[in-house]
N, C-alpha and C positions, 0 to 999 in steps of 0.2 A: 414479748413482755409489753403490756399496754402502757401507754404514756401516763394515763390518768391514774392508774393503780399499780405502781411498780412493785415487784416482788420484794419483800423486806430482806430476804436472804441474798439477793443479788445486787442490792444498792451499794454495798461496801465490799472490798476485796475479802475473799475467803482464804484464811491462813491454814495450811494443811495440818499444822501442829496445834491449832487452837480453834476447832470447828464448833459451832453451836451443837449441844448434845442432841437436840431434837432432829437436826439435820443429819448428824453423823449416824445415828442409829436407824435412819430411814434410807440410807444409801444402798444401792445394789449395783453390781458390776454390769456394765453395758457391753455386750459383745457385738461387734460389727465386722463384716467382711471376713468371717472365719474361713479358714482353709481346711479341707478334709484330707487327712493323711492316715493310711492304714498300714498293716504289717507288710503288705506286699512291697512297699517302697524299700524296706530294709534289705530285701534280697535282690534289689535291682542294681547289681554290680556296684553298690555303694556310690551310685551316680550322685545322689543328693548329699553325700557326706563331704563337707568342706573341711579342708585341712589348714591348720595354722602354720605360719612360717617357722622354720627351725630357729631356735633362739638359745642363747647361753643362759646360765643361771641368773645373770644380771639383767636379762631382758633385752640385750642388744643383739640384733640379727648378725649371724656369722657371715663373713665375707665369702665362704665357700658353701653357702646354703642356697637352695632354690626355694624361694617363698611360694612359688606357684605350685610345685609338686610336693612341698613339705618334706624335703629330704636334705641332708647335708653330707659333705664329703671331706675327707682329711686333707686333700690337696687341691690346688687350683686346677691342675691338669684334669683330674677326675671330674671336677665340676664342669669344665669346658666340654668334656666328652658327653656329659649328661645333657648339656644344652643342644648338642647335635643329635641326640637319640630320638627314636620314635616316641618313646614315652613322654618326653618333654614337649615335642611338637604337637602331639595329639592333644595334650592338655591345653596348649595354646589355642588350638582349634575350638575346644570346648569353651574356653574363656570368651572367645569372640562371639560364640553362639549364646552366651549368657548361662552356661551350664557349669556347675561346680566341677573342679578337677577330680581325677581318680587317683587311687594309690597304685603302687607298682604291681602288687599281686593281682588286683582287679584288672589292670590293663593286660597282664599276661593271660588271664582267663578269657578276656574279650577277644583277643587275637585268635585264640583257638587254633584252627587248622590252617590259618592263612600262612602261606609259605614265602611271602615276599615282603620287603620292607615297605612301610607306609610312606615314609618321607624320602626314601632313597639315601639314607644316611649310612648304610652298610658299605657302600663303595661310591667313589666319586663319579664313576661312569654311569651308574644307574639313573641318575637324574637326567642325563642326556638321552639315554636309550629308551626309557619308558616313562616319560612324564605323565602320559594319560593313564597308565596303570596305577600310578601313585594316587592320582586324584580319584580314580574309581574305587580303590581300596579304602581311602579315607572317607569317601561319601558313603560306602557300604557300612562302615562302622558307625558313622553318625546316624544313618537311617536306622540301623539296628538299635541303637540307643534310644532314638525317638520312639520307635515302635514299642520297645519294652516299657518305657516310661508311660506311654499312652495306655497300654494294656494294664499296667499297674494302677494307673489313676482310675480306669473304669472299674477294676476289681475293687478298689478301695471305696469308691462312691456307692457301689451297689452291694458290697459285702456286708455281712452282719456284724463284723468286728470293727467297723469304722468308728473313729473318734474324732473330736474337734480339738484343735489347738489354736492358739493365738498367733498372729503374724508378727512382722517386725516393726510395727508402728511404734514410735517413741513414747506414746502416752497410753495410760489406762483411762477409760471413760466410765463414769458413774452416773446413775440416774436416781431420782428421788421424787416422790409426789409433792414434796415441799416446794420444789422449784418449777413444777409444771411438767407436763408430758413432753413438751417440745424443747426442753433444755437439758443439757448434760454438763457434767463437771469433769474436767480432765486433769490428770496429775502424771508427771513424767515417771517412767518406769525406773529411771536411774536412782530414785530415792528409796527403792525397795531392794532387799537382798536377793541374790540369785535363788535361794531356797523359797522365798516368798513368791517370786515370779513363777517358779516351776510348779507351785502347789495349786490347789483348787481355787476358784474365784473367791470362796469364802475366806481363804487365808489372807487375801489382800485387804479385806475389810477388817479382819482381826488385827493385821499389822498396822492399819491406819488408826484403829482405836488405841493400840498400845503407844502410838506416837503422840497422843494428845498430852500437852503440857500446860501447867497452870501459869498464866502470864504474870509478869511483875508490873508494878505501877510506878511510873516516873514521879518526879517531884511535883510536876505541874499537871498531873493527870486529872485533878479535880474530882476524883471519885470518892474522896473521904477516907480511903484506905491508906494505911501506912506504906510508904515507899520502901522498896527492897532492891537489892542489887544481885546480879547473877553471880553464881559461885563457880569454882573450877570444876565441880562435880556435875554441872549441868551438861546435857547433851549438846554437841557442837559439831560443825563441819569445818574442814580445812579446804580453802579454795586457792588455787594458784594458777597464774598465767605468765608465760614467758614467750617472747618473740620479738625479733627486730631490735634487740638491745633493751627492750622494755621488760621490767619484771614487776609483778604485783602479787602479793600474797595476803591472805586474811583468814583469821579464825573467828567465826561468827557463831553465836549461841543460837540454839533452836528455840529457846524460851523467848517469846516476844515481849516487848515492853509497850505498855499502854500509855499513850499521851493524849492530851486534849487537843483536838484539831479545830478547824474553822467551824463556827456554829456550835461549839461545845460537844462535838461528836468525838467519841473515843476512837483512836486510830492505833494500829499495831505497827511497831517499828522494830527493825533488826538491831540487835545489840552486838557490836563488834568488840571482841575481847582483845584482839591484836591485829595490826595491819602494818604493811611495809611496802613501799614502792620506790624504785629508783631506775635510772636509765643511763646507759653508757653508749657512746658512739661506736657501734660495731658493724653497721650496715653501710655498704658502699653506695654513696650518693649517686642518684640518677641511673644506677646500674642494677640495683637490687641484689639481694643475697648477702650473706655474711662473709667476712673475710676468710674464715676457716673453710667454708664451702668453695670459695674461689681458689684457695690454695690447694685443696684436695683435687680439684678438677684441672687446674692449669699450672700448678706449681707455685712456690712462694714468690710473691712479688717483692720488689725491693724499694718501693716508694716510701716517703715519709708517712703518708696516710695509712698505708698498709701496716706499718710498724705500730702506729698509734692504735689501729683497730685490733691488732693481735694483743697488744698490752691491755686494752679495754676488755677484750673477751676473757682474758685470764683474770682480770680484776673482778669482772662481773661474776665469774664462776666462784671466786672466793667469797664475795659478798653474799651470794645466794646460799651457799652452803653454810656460811656463818649464821644467817637468819634461820635456816632449817635446824641447825644445831641448837640455837637458843630456844626454839619453839618445840624441841623434841617431845617434851612431856605433853603438850597440847595436841601435837600431831598423833602421838601414839594413842591417846585417849579419844580421838575424833571418831564419830560414828561413820562418816564417809569422807572420802578424799576426792575432790574434783580438780583435775589438772588439764590445762591446755598447753602443750609444748610442741612448737613447730620446728622441725629440723632435727637431724641426728645429734648435732652439737648441743642443742638445748635439752634434749632428752638425756644425753650423757651427763649434762650438768646436774640434773635432778636425780637420776637413777644410778649414776656412777658406772662402774664400781669405784669406791674410794673409802678411806678409813673413816670410821664412825658414821657410816651411811645412815640416813634417816628414812628416805623414801625407797620403796622397792616396787618394781614393775609387776610383781606377782602378788601384790597385796590384794586380797579379796575386796577391800573397801574402795579400791581405786576405780574412779569413774572419769569419763570424758563429759564435756558439756554437750547435751543432746540438742543444741541449737547454735546458731551462728553467733559469734562473739566479735567484739571490736578490739581496739588497742588495749593492752594490759594496763589498766588504771584501777584505783580503788573504787571509783564510781561504777566502772564496768563490772567489778566483782560484786558490788552491792546489787546492781541490776540483775546479774546472773543468779544470785541467791534468791532474790524476789521471784524471778522466773521459775526457779526450781521449787520454791516453797509455797507458792500461791496457786490455788486451783483455777483452771481456765474455764470460763463459761462460754458455751457454744450451743448452737441449735443442731438438731438432728440432721438438717440439710447440709450443715457445714462439716459434719463428721464423715469424711469420705471413707469407703471401705479400704481395708489394708491391702496393699498390692501383693499379688501372688505371681511369682516368677513363671514365665511360660516354660513348659516342659517339652516342647517340640522345637524343631529347627526351622519352622515355617517363617519366612521373612515377615517383618512387621509391615502392616499396610501403611501406605503413604497417605497422610491426611491432606485433604485439599485445603488450600489457603482460603480462609474466610475473610472477607472484607468487613471492616467495621461498619456497624449499623449507622445509617445516615440520620442525623438529628433533624427533628422537626423545627419549624420556625420558632415555636414557643420555647423549645429547649435551647436553641441557639441564642435567643434573647436572654434566657435565664443564665446561660453561661457567660454572656457578656456582662450582665449586671453583677454576677458573682465576682468576676475578675476586677471590675471597677471598685466595688465595695471593699474587697480584700485589700486593694492597694491603698484606699483611703484610711482603712482601719489600721493598717500596719504603719502608716505615717502619722497616726493620731490626729486626723483632720475631722474633728467633731462637727463643725458647721458644714463641711463638705459632705459628710455622710447624710445629715438631715436634708440638705439641699438636693442631693441625688435622689433620695427616696421620694421627696415631694415632687420633684420635676418629672420623674418617670412613673409617678402614681403607683409606687410600690408600698406594700404593707410594711410596718416596722418589724413584723415577724417574718420577713421574707426568708424563704428557704433557699439555702445556697445549693448550687447545681455543679456537678452531679451529686446525688445523695451518697453514693458509695464512697466518694472522696471526702465527705464532710460528715461522717457519722459521729465524730467526736464533738464538733461544733456545727450543728446544722443551721442555726439562725445567726443573724447579725449580732444579736446580743450575746449569744454563746461565744462567738469569735472574739468580740471585744473583751469579754471577761477573761477568756483563756490567754489573751495577749496582754492582760493588765493595762488596758486602755481606759483609765479612770474617767477621763473627760467624755469619751464616747459613751460609756455606760451611763453616766449621769444624763447626757443629752438624750439618749434613747428612752430612758425611763421617764424623765421629767417633761421633755418636750415632744418626743416621738410617741409616747404612750405605748411602749413595747410591753409585751406580756412576759413577766419574769418566771412564770410557772411552767413554761414549755420545757420539755425534757428531750434529751438526745436518746440514742439507741440503748445507752447504758442506764437510762433512767435518771440522769443527772441534769439539774437545772443550771442556768447560767451562774448562779451564786456558787454552786459546787465547784465550778471550774476556775473561780477567781484564785489567783496565785499569790497575792500579797494583801496586806492589811488595808491599804488605801482603797483598793478596788472593792473589797468587801464592805468597807465603810460607805462607799458610794451607794450600794444597795440599801443600806440601813438609813442613810440620809433621805433617799427617795421614798422609803416607806414612811418616814417621819413627815415629809412634806406633802405626800399624796394622800395620806390618811389610811386608816385601817380598812375602810370599806371600798377602796378603789379597785383592788385586785385581791385574789386569794393568796395572801402572803404566806400562810402556813404551807400551801402546796409548793411555793417557790423556795422553801427552806431558808428564807431570810430571817435572822433573829429580830428582836425588837428594834424599833427605829430610834435614831439619835439625831440630834440637831447638827447643823453645819458647824456651830461653834464647838460642840463636843468632838466632832471629827477632826477639826483643825487642832484642837488641844491634844488629841491623841497623836496626831501626826507630828506635832512639835515635840511631844515627849519622846516619841520614837526617834526623832532626829537627834535630840539631845543625848539619848542613851547610846545611839550609834556613834555620835561624835566622841563621847566619853570612852567608849570601847576602842575606837580608832586611836585616840590619844594615848590610852594605856598601852596599846600594842606598839605604837611608835616609841614611847619612852622605854619600853622593854627592849626594843631593838637597839635604841641608842646606848642603853646600859651594856647590852651584850657586845656591841661594836667597841665601846670604850674599854671594856675589860680585855677584849681580845687585842686591842692595840697596845694596852699597857703590858700585857703578857709578851707580845712580840718584842717590845722595846727592851724589856728585862732580859729576855733570852738573847737578843742581839748583843747587849752589853756584857752578858756573861760569857758569850763566845769570844768577844774581843779581849776580855781580861784574862791575863795569864796567871801563872803561879806567883803569889805574893802581891798581886795587884788588886786594888779594891774596885768596886763598881764606879765610884766617883772618878778614879783615875782613868778607867776605861771610857767613861763618858766624855773626857776631854778630847777635843778634836786634834788630830795631828796637823803638822805644817802643810802637808800636801792637801788635806781636806779643807783647811782654811783658804789656801790659794785657789782651790777649785771653786769655793763659794764666792770669792772675790771676783773671779773671772766669769762667773755664770751670767749669761745674758749679754755679754759684750760682743762687739763686732771683732773680726780678725785684726783690723788695724789697731783698735783700742787694746786688744790682748797683747799685740807686739809692743806697743808703747809702754804698757804696764810692766811687761817682762823686762824691757830695757831699763826702766827706772829701778826695778827690784835688783837687777844685776849691778847697776851703778851704786846703789846704796850698799850692796854687799862688798863691792870693791873699796869704797870709802872706809867701811868698817875694818877691812883687813889692813889698809894703810894706817889707820889710826892705831890699831893694836901693835903694828910693827914699830911705829914711832914711839909709842909708850914703852915698848920693851927695851929701847936703847938706853 
């Protein structure tokens, strides 16, 4: 993508559910790294057939099941015998070699006329008597499997009935003449149904066309169209993450909302229909792992912390299932369900079994996140939804072929260690300048940046080194704008005469990277002071210029509005705290008042409470003196009553 003429379709993010029609109808499926598979592989002793772990109806693996061989047994004793069998040990050998396991019938066929045990599991003495024979037999079977796979591959490649299938890459790639021959668009496979993925390439395009939705316009979109709100009938996803005591869930609409962004550009934002996050202390500090996992492996601990963690795990389970129950209608109507649950306890919390269960592990809509995720928060859920729903732009050189698993048992070649390329003197100098300038920019030292550029005779459009690590902010002005360093932006434009129309690899100018209003106003003030003929302001995407007085006025208005919002928030918090305190006081008085007593009588302090208040803050000597005086007055009062009664 040329810097001087960026592609209009690639300048802004592409939303998978709201693509430009001219781009959508020009897409074609891009196939890369296809693997050839023919009918001969189906008869190859089911070597390529992978088996799923045996599971119950609720989706939890049985304790007497073998996930490697895909079988289950009614008793633990039978499962232990299976672990010692030739069938299980041979599958372990295949797993080490990177080959999928076999089923039991296929294994019996492969043994054929071999009359001795592979692993010596038939008797305890066989291992000691003939260990070489075991290894020879095992090697023979592995070699036979490798030869059959190799012959099947050759027959498939050269046979007339060969067909192409896609590999296990997590994304589909699309090409279009609208974005150029050297660019492709990627979309995760997880957003398509299994039927759409198994169909012809044309079915993917038809499915993408059916997913196009008309966006809604926000209140401040500036489009002139009437604003609307998402409805419950709109398509939506349910996203959920749980791990380490953190839980986050969100129901997000697939209908994007258009808002007016910087420079008056329309931007699409996700509309969250419901969200919930909370955290409980369930993870053992500095040791890792949940309390339930530690109890299952070592037995129940009896410390105070372990009791708290067990109680919190139970409370977390109740809270999560309560949220799922409240959102049942939205979850049942969701198009897809994306869940990340680490650990058996977390999966059991979501998938049960329990009464009024909401999520099921066999739901066809269920998906995992096909990329790495961080701690379960609402921000992480939003980031994950954007990652799923936005098309990825890449070049053909970056789209690597899909990996094909080796079908032979040949050892992998050891790659020689490559030493990093030695930098030239010019590159070392550029790297030094980059580190110094980055340090000055992050400390907002505007005079220091100008002095460094002048002293080292560097251009104000100096390119940061290495380019691969600074593709987002390649120049000093890009970096200053992206870090919201308003003073440095003004100094580079007004005094350093930096060029604001330089673009990065994504075709974005420094103004496009500005993250707040003050930084964007610095560009507009520079345009006003330098004049319209100084640089190509249209190519720099900077709107019309404003004076410094106008910028200061806007900053003051923003400060006042922020202060008013903060004051309103504080008043609301104070009112809430005051009401809670009043409610606690009333409840305490009601608990003190018994049958026939009013709240006023309950509010009166008892004698012991009054004495406690009098003695609060006194030293022990003063407390003893006060107590002696109180006892003396009590004795005098008793004597006076006795004398009066005579």
